[in-house]
N, C-alpha and C positions, 0 to 999 in steps of 0.2 A: 418591688422597693427600689426608687432611685439613690444613685449612690451621691453623696454630698459632700465627695473629692470637689474641691474647687479646684483640682487641676486638671481635671473635667474637660477636655475643649468641643464645647456644641456646635455644629455646624449648621447653619441654614440648608434646610433640603429644596434640591431641587425639584424644578416645577409640574418635572412628572412624579416624583415622590409626593408633593402634595397633591397631584390629581388623584392619587390611588388612596391615600389616606380619606380625602374627603368623598370619595366614591362608597369606599368601605363603612363610612360613618351611616350610610342610609342604609347598607345592606349586610351589617356585621358578619352575616353567617354565610354570605359570597366567598365563593373560593375561585371569583374570574382572574384573579392576577396570581393565581397560583400555578406552578406547572406541576404535577406530581409525574413521577414514575413507582411503578412496583416491579419490585425481585423480589423472583422466589429461592430459596435459599435451599439448596438439594445436599444431604448427607452431614458432617458432624461441624458444628459451628464453634469455632473457637472464641468464645465470650470476649476474650483477651486483647485478642487481634481485631476483632469487628470494633469492639470500642476504643481501641485506638488509633484505629480507620478514622473514623469519626468525629474525633477529638481531633484528628489529625485535619480532615480535609474545614474545621471549624475553624480552625489556628491559621490554614492558608488562604481562608477566604471571610476581610473583612467586614464584608456587609450581612456576613453571618453571626454577626460580635454586636454587630448594630444596635442601641436603644433608640427608642424617639418619643418628642413629648412635644406639646404643642403651650409656648410659653412668648408671651409678649408678642402675640398677634401673631406668632410665626411658627408654623414646622420644623422641628431640629434636631439632629442626631446626634450621637455620640459612638464612639467606636470603643469595646471595652476589648483592654490590654491583655 
């Protein structure tokens, strides 16, 4: 659901972001632009600390909080705070 807050600043996407968006429209199942890493965790997992680490990562990396839309003939994004 798109945030209807009028204070949201939408930014025009870069040419590279637009190219990735267009490529993904032709093959929505493709993972060509994903960089994946698999970790095997052993031992006791402290769920609360793991969740905190994930949330801290998202908080410190603005593009992990980005939302995209196509409007007014342009790909745009905003960063959720």
